[in-house]
Biopython code that builds the backbone (N, CA, C, O; Angstrom):
import numpy as np
from Bio.PDB.StructureBuilder import StructureBuilder

atoms = [
    (1, "MET", "N", (96.641, 74.247, 103.376)),
    (1, "MET", "CA", (95.496, 74.811, 104.058)),
    (1, "MET", "C", (94.485, 75.241, 103.000)),
    (1, "MET", "O", (94.850, 75.812, 101.972)),
    (2, "SER", "N", (93.243, 74.968, 103.258)),
    (2, "SER", "CA", (92.204, 75.360, 102.313)),
    (2, "SER", "C", (91.111, 76.101, 103.060)),
    (2, "SER", "O", (91.091, 76.155, 104.290)),
    (3, "GLY", "N", (90.221, 76.659, 102.299)),
    (3, "GLY", "CA", (89.121, 77.373, 102.921)),
    (3, "GLY", "C", (89.323, 78.868, 102.923)),
    (3, "GLY", "O", (90.073, 79.410, 102.111)),
    (4, "PRO", "N", (88.642, 79.534, 103.852)),
    (4, "PRO", "CA", (88.692, 81.002, 103.882)),
    (4, "PRO", "C", (90.087, 81.567, 104.155)),
    (4, "PRO", "O", (90.446, 82.616, 103.620)),
    (5, "ALA", "N", (90.873, 80.876, 104.984)),
    (5, "ALA", "CA", (92.210, 81.389, 105.293)),
    (5, "ALA", "C", (93.100, 81.379, 104.058)),
    (5, "ALA", "O", (93.868, 82.315, 103.836)),
    (6, "ALA", "N", (93.000, 80.335, 103.260)),
    (6, "ALA", "CA", (93.805, 80.266, 102.036)),
    (6, "ALA", "C", (93.353, 81.340, 101.052)),
    (6, "ALA", "O", (94.183, 81.949, 100.377)),
    (7, "GLY", "N", (92.051, 81.577, 100.964)),
    (7, "GLY", "CA", (91.553, 82.628, 100.087)),
    (7, "GLY", "C", (92.008, 83.999, 100.529)),
    (7, "GLY", "O", (92.346, 84.850, 99.706)),
    (8, "ALA", "N", (92.015, 84.212, 101.841)),
    (8, "ALA", "CA", (92.472, 85.503, 102.364)),
    (8, "ALA", "C", (93.957, 85.697, 102.103)),
    (8, "ALA", "O", (94.392, 86.809, 101.804)),
    (9, "ARG", "N", (94.737, 84.633, 102.211)),
    (9, "ARG", "CA", (96.174, 84.739, 101.918)),
    (9, "ARG", "C", (96.404, 85.060, 100.456)),
    (9, "ARG", "O", (97.262, 85.877, 100.120)),
    (10, "LEU", "N", (95.636, 84.416, 99.582)),
    (10, "LEU", "CA", (95.788, 84.675, 98.148)),
    (10, "LEU", "C", (95.422, 86.114, 97.812)),
    (10, "LEU", "O", (96.128, 86.771, 97.047)),
    (11, "VAL", "N", (94.336, 86.602, 98.370)),
    (11, "VAL", "CA", (93.938, 87.994, 98.139)),
    (11, "VAL", "C", (95.008, 88.942, 98.684)),
    (11, "VAL", "O", (95.356, 89.930, 98.037)),
    (12, "GLY", "N", (95.525, 88.641, 99.869)),
    (12, "GLY", "CA", (96.580, 89.474, 100.449)),
    (12, "GLY", "C", (97.826, 89.486, 99.584)),
    (12, "GLY", "O", (98.459, 90.528, 99.412)),
    (13, "LEU", "N", (98.181, 88.331, 99.040)),
    (13, "LEU", "CA", (99.355, 88.255, 98.170)),
    (13, "LEU", "C", (99.137, 89.050, 96.886)),
    (13, "LEU", "O", (100.036, 89.760, 96.434)),
    (14, "LEU", "N", (97.963, 88.935, 96.306)),
    (14, "LEU", "CA", (97.668, 89.698, 95.088)),
    (14, "LEU", "C", (97.680, 91.205, 95.349)),
    (14, "LEU", "O", (98.163, 91.974, 94.518)),
    (15, "VAL", "N", (97.157, 91.619, 96.481)),
    (15, "VAL", "CA", (97.185, 93.037, 96.841)),
    (15, "VAL", "C", (98.626, 93.500, 97.050)),
    (15, "VAL", "O", (98.990, 94.603, 96.645)),
    (16, "ALA", "N", (99.440, 92.660, 97.680)),
    (16, "ALA", "CA", (100.845, 93.012, 97.902)),
    (16, "ALA", "C", (101.581, 93.200, 96.581)),
    (16, "ALA", "O", (102.360, 94.141, 96.431)),
    (17, "VAL", "N", (101.338, 92.315, 95.632)),
    (17, "VAL", "CA", (101.986, 92.435, 94.319)),
    (17, "VAL", "C", (101.502, 93.697, 93.602)),
    (17, "VAL", "O", (102.298, 94.406, 92.985)),
    (18, "LEU", "N", (100.215, 93.974, 93.682)),
    (18, "LEU", "CA", (99.668, 95.166, 93.033)),
    (18, "LEU", "C", (100.243, 96.445, 93.641)),
    (18, "LEU", "O", (100.637, 97.355, 92.911)),
    (19, "VAL", "N", (100.294, 96.518, 94.959)),
    (19, "VAL", "CA", (100.831, 97.709, 95.629)),
    (19, "VAL", "C", (102.309, 97.880, 95.293)),
    (19, "VAL", "O", (102.767, 98.999, 95.063)),
    (20, "SER", "N", (103.049, 96.788, 95.265)),
    (20, "SER", "CA", (104.469, 96.864, 94.946)),
    (20, "SER", "C", (104.690, 97.306, 93.508)),
    (20, "SER", "O", (105.597, 98.090, 93.229)),
    (21, "ALA", "N", (103.867, 96.807, 92.596)),
    (21, "ALA", "CA", (103.994, 97.212, 91.194)),
    (21, "ALA", "C", (103.675, 98.693, 91.021)),
    (21, "ALA", "O", (104.350, 99.391, 90.263)),
    (22, "VAL", "N", (102.659, 99.170, 91.713)),
    (22, "VAL", "CA", (102.306, 100.596, 91.643)),
    (22, "VAL", "C", (103.432, 101.443, 92.226)),
    (22, "VAL", "O", (103.761, 102.497, 91.682)),
    (23, "ALA", "N", (104.019, 100.991, 93.322)),
    (23, "ALA", "CA", (105.139, 101.735, 93.923)),
    (23, "ALA", "C", (106.321, 101.805, 92.962)),
    (23, "ALA", "O", (106.918, 102.866, 92.783)),
    (24, "GLY", "N", (106.654, 100.681, 92.348)),
    (24, "GLY", "CA", (107.755, 100.671, 91.389)),
    (24, "GLY", "C", (107.489, 101.559, 90.186)),
    (24, "GLY", "O", (108.378, 102.280, 89.733)),
    (25, "LEU", "N", (106.273, 101.508, 89.671)),
    (25, "LEU", "CA", (105.916, 102.344, 88.528)),
    (25, "LEU", "C", (105.940, 103.825, 88.883)),
    (25, "LEU", "O", (106.397, 104.654, 88.095)),
    (26, "ALA", "N", (105.448, 104.150, 90.065)),
    (26, "ALA", "CA", (105.452, 105.552, 90.499)),
    (26, "ALA", "C", (106.874, 106.072, 90.638)),
    (26, "ALA", "O", (107.162, 107.198, 90.233)),
    (27, "VAL", "N", (107.759, 105.275, 91.199)),
    (27, "VAL", "CA", (109.152, 105.697, 91.347)),
    (27, "VAL", "C", (109.797, 105.869, 89.972)),
    (27, "VAL", "O", (110.537, 106.826, 89.746)),
    (28, "PHE", "N", (109.515, 104.943, 89.059)),
    (28, "PHE", "CA", (110.084, 105.060, 87.712)),
    (28, "PHE", "C", (109.622, 106.343, 87.035)),
    (28, "PHE", "O", (110.430, 107.069, 86.458)),
    (29, "ILE", "N", (108.326, 106.623, 87.105)),
    (29, "ILE", "CA", (107.792, 107.836, 86.471)),
    (29, "ILE", "C", (108.381, 109.089, 87.109)),
    (29, "ILE", "O", (108.788, 110.016, 86.408)),
    (30, "LEU", "N", (108.426, 109.115, 88.438)),
    (30, "LEU", "CA", (108.973, 110.298, 89.113)),
    (30, "LEU", "C", (110.446, 110.501, 88.792)),
    (30, "LEU", "O", (110.877, 111.631, 88.558)),
    (31, "ARG", "N", (111.223, 109.421, 88.776)),
    (31, "ARG", "CA", (112.656, 109.567, 88.504)),
    (31, "ARG", "C", (112.899, 110.031, 87.070)),
    (31, "ARG", "O", (113.780, 110.858, 86.834)),
    (32, "THR", "N", (112.133, 109.513, 86.110)),
    (32, "THR", "CA", (112.348, 109.960, 84.729)),
    (32, "THR", "C", (111.891, 111.402, 84.552)),
    (32, "THR", "O", (112.501, 112.147, 83.785)),
    (33, "ARG", "N", (110.845, 111.804, 85.236)),
    (33, "ARG", "CA", (110.373, 113.195, 85.129)),
    (33, "ARG", "C", (111.368, 114.162, 85.772)),
    (33, "ARG", "O", (111.458, 115.322, 85.370)),
    (34, "LEU", "N", (112.111, 113.685, 86.765)),
    (34, "LEU", "CA", (113.086, 114.543, 87.424)),
    (34, "LEU", "C", (114.423, 114.569, 86.690)),
    (34, "LEU", "O", (115.372, 115.204, 87.150)),
    (35, "GLY", "N", (114.503, 113.882, 85.551)),
    (35, "GLY", "CA", (115.689, 113.983, 84.718)),
    (35, "GLY", "C", (116.658, 112.829, 84.811)),
    (35, "GLY", "O", (117.752, 112.920, 84.253)),
    (36, "SER", "N", (116.318, 111.763, 85.477)),
    (36, "SER", "CA", (117.216, 110.607, 85.541)),
    (36, "SER", "C", (117.171, 109.847, 84.218)),
    (36, "SER", "O", (116.184, 109.900, 83.485)),
    (37, "ARG", "N", (118.250, 109.148, 83.936)),
    (37, "ARG", "CA", (118.257, 108.262, 82.772)),
    (37, "ARG", "C", (117.310, 107.098, 83.038)),
    (37, "ARG", "O", (117.025, 106.777, 84.192)),
    (38, "ALA", "N", (116.828, 106.475, 81.984)),
    (38, "ALA", "CA", (115.850, 105.383, 82.115)),
    (38, "ALA", "C", (116.453, 104.193, 82.860)),
    (38, "ALA", "O", (115.761, 103.538, 83.640)),
    (39, "THR", "N", (117.726, 103.910, 82.630)),
    (39, "THR", "CA", (118.337, 102.761, 83.317)),
    (39, "THR", "C", (118.451, 103.025, 84.811)),
    (39, "THR", "O", (118.207, 102.135, 85.626)),
    (40, "GLU", "N", (118.820, 104.240, 85.163)),
    (40, "GLU", "CA", (118.907, 104.592, 86.588)),
    (40, "GLU", "C", (117.521, 104.570, 87.232)),
    (40, "GLU", "O", (117.361, 104.090, 88.354)),
    (41, "ALA", "N", (116.531, 105.086, 86.526)),
    (41, "ALA", "CA", (115.165, 105.079, 87.039)),
    (41, "ALA", "C", (114.658, 103.654, 87.205)),
    (41, "ALA", "O", (113.929, 103.367, 88.155)),
    (42, "ALA", "N", (115.031, 102.751, 86.293)),
    (42, "ALA", "CA", (114.621, 101.352, 86.399)),
    (42, "ALA", "C", (115.234, 100.691, 87.629)),
    (42, "ALA", "O", (114.586, 99.876, 88.287)),
    (43, "LEU", "N", (116.473, 101.038, 87.938)),
    (43, "LEU", "CA", (117.104, 100.492, 89.141)),
    (43, "LEU", "C", (116.402, 100.979, 90.407)),
    (43, "LEU", "O", (116.179, 100.209, 91.342)),
    (44, "TRP", "N", (116.061, 102.252, 90.425)),
    (44, "TRP", "CA", (115.316, 102.798, 91.569)),
    (44, "TRP", "C", (113.950, 102.138, 91.684)),
    (44, "TRP", "O", (113.504, 101.821, 92.787)),
    (45, "ALA", "N", (113.278, 101.926, 90.547)),
    (45, "ALA", "CA", (111.959, 101.302, 90.554)),
    (45, "ALA", "C", (112.043, 99.859, 91.040)),
    (45, "ALA", "O", (111.176, 99.406, 91.788)),
    (46, "GLY", "N", (113.064, 99.146, 90.628)),
    (46, "GLY", "CA", (113.254, 97.776, 91.102)),
    (46, "GLY", "C", (113.496, 97.727, 92.594)),
    (46, "GLY", "O", (113.013, 96.830, 93.285)),
    (47, "SER", "N", (114.238, 98.683, 93.082)),
    (47, "SER", "CA", (114.480, 98.762, 94.516)),
    (47, "SER", "C", (113.190, 99.062, 95.276)),
    (47, "SER", "O", (112.934, 98.476, 96.328)),
    (48, "ALA", "N", (112.393, 99.959, 94.750)),
    (48, "ALA", "CA", (111.111, 100.284, 95.390)),
    (48, "ALA", "C", (110.178, 99.092, 95.364)),
    (48, "ALA", "O", (109.491, 98.818, 96.348)),
    (49, "PHE", "N", (110.147, 98.378, 94.244)),
    (49, "PHE", "CA", (109.294, 97.190, 94.132)),
    (49, "PHE", "C", (109.723, 96.131, 95.142)),
    (49, "PHE", "O", (108.890, 95.576, 95.859)),
    (50, "GLY", "N", (111.011, 95.857, 95.196)),
    (50, "GLY", "CA", (111.515, 94.839, 96.117)),
    (50, "GLY", "C", (111.302, 95.211, 97.572)),
    (50, "GLY", "O", (110.928, 94.366, 98.385)),
    (51, "GLY", "N", (111.536, 96.464, 97.900)),
    (51, "GLY", "CA", (111.351, 96.906, 99.281)),
    (51, "GLY", "C", (109.908, 96.849, 99.723)),
    (51, "GLY", "O", (109.608, 96.388, 100.824)),
    (52, "SER", "N", (109.008, 97.318, 98.868)),
    (52, "SER", "CA", (107.596, 97.291, 99.252)),
    (52, "SER", "C", (107.063, 95.862, 99.269)),
    (52, "SER", "O", (106.177, 95.552, 100.067)),
    (53, "MET", "N", (107.577, 94.987, 98.411)),
    (53, "MET", "CA", (107.163, 93.580, 98.424)),
    (53, "MET", "C", (107.633, 92.903, 99.708)),
    (53, "MET", "O", (106.892, 92.117, 100.298)),
    (54, "ALA", "N", (108.844, 93.198, 100.143)),
    (54, "ALA", "CA", (109.350, 92.610, 101.384)),
    (54, "ALA", "C", (108.509, 93.049, 102.581)),
    (54, "ALA", "O", (108.196, 92.241, 103.455)),
    (55, "VAL", "N", (108.150, 94.310, 102.617)),
    (55, "VAL", "CA", (107.306, 94.818, 103.710)),
    (55, "VAL", "C", (105.928, 94.173, 103.664)),
    (55, "VAL", "O", (105.402, 93.757, 104.697)),
    (56, "ALA", "N", (105.342, 94.088, 102.479)),
    (56, "ALA", "CA", (103.996, 93.511, 102.352)),
    (56, "ALA", "C", (103.990, 92.031, 102.709)),
    (56, "ALA", "O", (103.090, 91.571, 103.411)),
    (57, "LEU", "N", (104.974, 91.285, 102.241)),
    (57, "LEU", "CA", (105.029, 89.862, 102.570)),
    (57, "LEU", "C", (105.321, 89.643, 104.051)),
    (57, "LEU", "O", (104.805, 88.697, 104.647)),
    (58, "GLY", "N", (106.134, 90.496, 104.648)),
    (58, "GLY", "CA", (106.363, 90.420, 106.080)),
    (58, "GLY", "C", (105.097, 90.678, 106.872)),
    (58, "GLY", "O", (104.837, 90.018, 107.879)),
    (59, "ALA", "N", (104.315, 91.636, 106.416)),
    (59, "ALA", "CA", (103.044, 91.929, 107.097)),
    (59, "ALA", "C", (102.071, 90.762, 106.952)),
    (59, "ALA", "O", (101.348, 90.432, 107.893)),
    (60, "LEU", "N", (102.052, 90.136, 105.773)),
    (60, "LEU", "CA", (101.194, 88.961, 105.585)),
    (60, "LEU", "C", (101.628, 87.802, 106.477)),
    (60, "LEU", "O", (100.792, 87.129, 107.080)),
    (61, "ALA", "N", (102.934, 87.572, 106.557)),
    (61, "ALA", "CA", (103.423, 86.501, 107.414)),
    (61, "ALA", "C", (103.086, 86.777, 108.876)),
    (61, "ALA", "O", (102.742, 85.856, 109.617)),
    (62, "PHE", "N", (103.182, 88.023, 109.291)),
    (62, "PHE", "CA", (102.825, 88.376, 110.652)),
    (62, "PHE", "C", (101.334, 88.191, 110.897)),
    (62, "PHE", "O", (100.933, 87.669, 111.937)),
    (63, "ALA", "N", (100.508, 88.621, 109.934)),
    (63, "ALA", "CA", (99.064, 88.553, 110.093)),
    (63, "ALA", "C", (98.545, 87.122, 110.125)),
    (63, "ALA", "O", (97.608, 86.809, 110.859)),
    (64, "PHE", "N", (99.165, 86.251, 109.319)),
    (64, "PHE", "CA", (98.674, 84.881, 109.229)),
    (64, "PHE", "C", (99.527, 83.875, 109.991)),
    (64, "PHE", "O", (99.339, 82.667, 109.845)),
    (65, "GLY", "N", (100.444, 84.352, 110.787)),
    (65, "GLY", "CA", (101.225, 83.470, 111.642)),
    (65, "GLY", "C", (102.254, 82.629, 110.920)),
    (65, "GLY", "O", (102.532, 81.503, 111.333)),
    (66, "GLY", "N", (102.832, 83.160, 109.838)),
    (66, "GLY", "CA", (103.910, 82.484, 109.141)),
    (66, "GLY", "C", (103.404, 81.458, 108.232)),
    (66, "GLY", "O", (104.188, 80.787, 107.560)),
]
sb = StructureBuilder()
sb.init_structure("model")
sb.init_model(0)
sb.init_chain("A")
sb.init_seg("    ")
for serial, (resi, resn, name, xyz) in enumerate(atoms, 1):
    if name == "N":
        sb.init_residue(resn, " ", resi, " ")
    sb.init_atom(name, np.array(xyz, "f"), 0.0, 1.0, " ", f" {name:<3s}", serial, name[0])
structure = sb.get_structure()
């Protein structure tokens, strides 16, 4: 598919990746500030990144009809 719909999907995907990266980074910073080890904080951050990416991609699939 080309045209405006493809551009909107690309922008949506880039926004989803950005939001997920910010969520993962925020969780990592918060966990390390609360006294967690860096490896444990990285696992939490990866989980936050994956979870928010799944939600964002699901919303994109719903919005654009799969």
